[in-house]
C-alpha positions in Angstrom: 34.0 -37.8 13.8 34.4 -36.4 10.5 35.7 -32.9 10.1 36.9 -30.7 7.5 39.3 -28.0 7.9 40.6 -24.3 6.9 43.9 -24.2 6.3 45.1 -20.2 5.8 47.6 -20.1 3.3 46.7 -16.7 0.9 50.0 -14.6 2.9 52.4 -12.5 1.9 55.4 -14.5 4.1 57.0 -10.8 4.4 59.0 -12.5 7.7 60.3 -15.5 5.6 64.0 -14.8 3.8 63.3 -16.8 1.2 62.9 -15.5 -2.7 59.4 -18.0 -3.2 56.7 -18.1 -1.7 56.6 -20.0 1.8 54.0 -22.0 1.1 55.8 -23.4 -1.8 59.0 -23.7 -0.4 60.2 -27.3 -0.8 61.1 -29.1 2.3 64.2 -31.0 2.8 62.0 -34.2 2.1 61.2 -33.4 -1.6 57.8 -32.1 -0.2 56.0 -28.4 -0.6 55.2 -27.1 2.7 52.0 -26.7 1.5 51.7 -30.5 0.7 53.6 -31.3 3.7 49.9 -29.9 5.9 47.5 -31.3 3.2 48.9 -34.3 3.4 48.7 -34.7 7.5 44.8 -34.0 6.5 44.5 -36.4 3.3 45.9 -38.9 5.2 43.4 -39.0 7.8 39.8 -40.7 6.8 37.7 -38.5 8.8 38.8 -35.0 7.0 36.2 -35.2 4.6 37.3 -31.6 3.1 40.3 -29.2 3.2 39.8 -26.0 2.0 42.6 -23.9 0.7 42.6 -19.7 1.3 45.1 -18.8 -1.1 47.2 -15.6 -2.5 47.3 -16.1 -6.0 50.8 -17.4 -6.6 48.9 -20.2 -4.6 46.1 -20.3 -6.5 48.3 -20.5 -9.8 50.3 -22.9 -8.5 47.4 -25.4 -7.8 45.2 -24.6 -10.6 46.7 -27.2 -12.7 47.4 -29.3 -9.9 45.0 -32.7 -9.8 42.7 -32.5 -6.6 41.0 -36.0 -5.7 37.4 -33.4 -5.1 38.1 -33.6 -1.6 40.1 -29.9 -1.8 38.4 -27.0 -2.6 40.3 -23.7 -3.4 39.1 -20.2 -1.9 40.8 -16.9 -2.9 42.7 -15.0 0.5 41.8 -11.9 1.7 44.6 -8.7 1.8 45.1 -9.2 5.4 44.7 -12.5 7.3 41.7 -11.5 9.0 40.1 -11.1 5.5 41.2 -14.3 4.5 40.1 -16.1 7.6 36.9 -13.8 7.4 
């Protein structure tokens, strides 16, 4: 069954104690958190679309990133509730 996924990643990460955004944090395997998440869906052929809900920093990061037509960027809101809506 084909599906789309929405990844709500527009948060500020206030509980994350690093200087960088938690979605852009580099994991020990060399991947950023957001790519680790996206790749899990991109590797599945049934996933036809990945919708990324991002904050300003995430939007800037992905602005120049190559996308394969399956990824859509959406600006998030001021709260998780607004972003999900």
